[in-house]
Every structure is written in structure tokens, then in C-alpha cells.
N, C-alpha and C positions, 0 to 999 in steps of 0.2 A: 401164352403170351402175358405179359405183366400188367399189371393195373394200371398202369401209367403210359402203356402204349398209345400212340397216336398215329401209327401207321404200321402196316405190314405189307412189305413189298410184294408178297405172293399170297395174300389173303384169297382162301376158297371157302368162303360163307355163304356166298350166294351162287349157286349152280349155273343160274342162268346167265349171269355176268362173267362167269370164268367161262364158260361156252363162247362167249362172244369174243373175250379177250384173245382166245385161242384162235377164232376165224380170223378176227382183224390182223393178229399177228401173220398168219397165214398168207393173207392178202397184200398186206404192208410190212414186210419183214424191217423196215429201219424204223416203224412207229414203236413210241414207248409200250403201249398195247399193255397196262399194267396198273395196279392203283396208283394214283397221284397224291404224292406227299404235298402238306402244305409248304406255303413260300413265305420267306419273309424277315422280318425282324423277330426274333424270339424274345424280346422284352416290349412287342408291339401293345401300344393302349388302343390300337383298333384293329379288329379282327373282322374281315370281310368274308362271309359265308355265301358260295354259289351253290348250284344244284348239282351239278355233277361234270365231269370231262366231257368235251364235245368229241366227235370222231376224228376231225381233222385238225381240232385245237390242241387241247392238253394232253388227250389221249394219244396224240403224235408226239407233242414235243417233252411231256413228261413233267410240264409246269403249269399252274392254274393259269386258265384265260391267255395264254399264250398261242400264237398260231390260228387264231379264229377271229370272227368278226366283234364277237362280246369283248374282246379283250381291247379291240381298238379304242373305244369309249372308255373303259376302266381306266387303262394304263395313263391314256392323255390326261384325265381327270385326275388322277392320282398326282401325275408329276405337276399340274397344275396349281395342285393344293399342298405341295411339298412332300409328300410321300413317296415319290418314286424320282431316282435319278435319271430316268429317260422316259420319253413320253410314247415310246413304241417298244412292244415286246415282242421279237421277231423269234427267238428260239431260247432255250434253255440255257446256253452258254454265252449270251449277248452281252454280258457284265451289267445288266440290269439290277438295282439293289434298291429294296424298299427301306425306309425309315420310319418308326414308329407304326409299321403297318404290316400284317400278315394276311395271306389270302389261303382258304381251303375251300373245301365242297362239303354239301352234306353226304353226298354219296361219292366215295373214292373211285369208283369204275364207271365206264362208260356203259350206259344203260341202252338198250334198244330204244331206237327213236326218242332218245333224250326222256325217256319216262320211266323211271325206278319206279317199284312196285313198293307197298308199304312196308312188306317185310324187309326188301333191301335196304331201304331207308332205316329202318330200325335195328338191322345188322351192322350197319356202318355209324350208328348214332353213339356207340362208345366210343369211338375215335373221335368224333368231335367233344362229348363230354371231356374225355381228358386232355384234350388240346386247350378248351376253354379254362378248364383247373390249373393249366401249367403256366398260363399267361399272367402279368401283373394285374392288380385290380387297384383302382377302379378300372374297369374295362369298356369301351364303346363296340359294339357289334352291329354291323351293318348286313342285313338280311336281302339277298337279291332275290326276291318272288316268295311266295306263299310256302313254298315247301322248305326251303332254308329257314324261313321264320318259325315255323313248326318244329324244325329239326332242333333249333337251338332253344326253344322252351323245353321240348321233350329232355334235351339234354341237362336242363337244369331243374328238372322234376316239376315244372310248371304245367299246369293245364292250359291246353291250347285255347279255351274258352275264356280264358281270365284276359288274354291280350290279341285282339283280332288284327290281321292283316290289313295294313292300308297303306298305300304309298306316301312316302315323307312322314307318316306316325314316328313318335318317340315314345318309346315305352320304358318306365323307370322300373325296372324289374326290382330292385333292392340297393341297397347301398353300394353293392360291387359291380353291378351289370346294368347298361343300358343298352337296349335294343333300338335299331332305328332301321326301316323298312324303305325299299324301293323296289320298283318293278325290274326285273332283270334286265340287263344291258344286252339282250340278245338280237340279233339282226332282224329278228320276225317283230319285236316289239318297237325298234328303231325304225324299220320300214312303214308299219302302219301307225306310227305317231302315238302310240300308247305311252311312250317314253323318249323324251327329247333330250339333247345334250345340256339344255337349258333348265330342264326338270331335274337332271343329275346333278348338275353343277349347286341347283339349290339345295339339293338334300348334303352335298360335300361341305358346303357353307356351314351349315348347322354342325355337320360331324367335325370341322376344324375346330368351331369354338369349344365344342364340348371335350374334345381332346385336349386342347390348349387348357382347358380349365382343371384338367386333371394332372397335368404335367408338374 
């Protein structure tokens, strides 16, 4: 694997995740059921980092946050703030394009019960680090949840204790990188009211201003 690789279509570093991929492909032959590559503008000033593909979402479609409930709020908000050409993300070939934005995950493969182990997160961190390194700077990064937040810090060699996760917090990591936190836009967080559409929009208002200032 080259040092600059950001994705391996058949990565086999995590035995548990490989076994799950094989089982899912057996159960759902039409599913992508493989590592999910990042999606969006390769010259983006905004990188959104989620947790991992969902079973019937990105793991099925092969595109981050596409086909599941979490993507409903995300893509609608991206559209509202000028980052997406469409407010809905139905499938990988629906013509949706991102402008100035790119979406990836801390873990590229579907984990059992949406809970990757620490080792699995570490195994995948090299891809996130390489991806961040290839994007223009200054770069704004949105971490959807604590695991994504910690993965970004690890990829940059920053101690996790230096920047604690908090919804809507803005972390000026250095002159090159700014990290913004949000609760994950999962169905659970939305249904329980931990994250509302208004809260998510408030985060994106801050993001839009920061991105515009770097243009």
C-alpha cells in the first residue's frame, strides 16, 4: 500500500470486519459490502467525518450517508448551505454532487452493531490521515460524534486530552486545521432529541462562515 493511499477496495486489516462483510454479502448479494470510499470534492475546504457505514446505508449503497436515516438530515443541510446539488441522497448513481465538501468515515467498513473496536479504529486511521493530508489547507473538519472527533485528532498526532468533544465546539488545532464537533445525525440522536435540525443548522452556520473566510 502506498503511503498516500486513502482507500483500499479489499482491505483485510480487521478480521472481524472482513467476516461481517462476507456474511452481509451472502445475505444481501446486491449490497456494496466492502470498504466505503470518501465522496465529494477533492479540493474541498470542508471535510465531514462520520463514524462508519450503516448496514442498510453506505454499506449497501457504497457512498457515505447514502440510503440511511442519518443521511436525510445531513444531505438536506448540505443542500441548504450550498454544499450539495440535491437535498436527497438516494443511491450512488443519483447524480448528487458536492461542492467544497467531502464526506468520509473514521472506519471504512461496517462494524457489528455500529460499534468498531479501538483496534479497528486505529487500523483505519492511516486512511483518514492520508485523506486529510491530501486536501487543501486551511481545512475545516466536522466530526460527527466523539469517535470521529478522536480519530481526527489521532490522525494529526494530537493528544485527545488537548481538545475534548462537545457539541458545537470549535477547536483551532493550528493554522492549517479547524475542527468542529456535532452530535452524530443518527436516527437515535434525532428521535431522542439529543440533536435537532435547528441544532445541526446552527453548526453549519458556523461552518459556512469559516469556509467562506478561507476561500
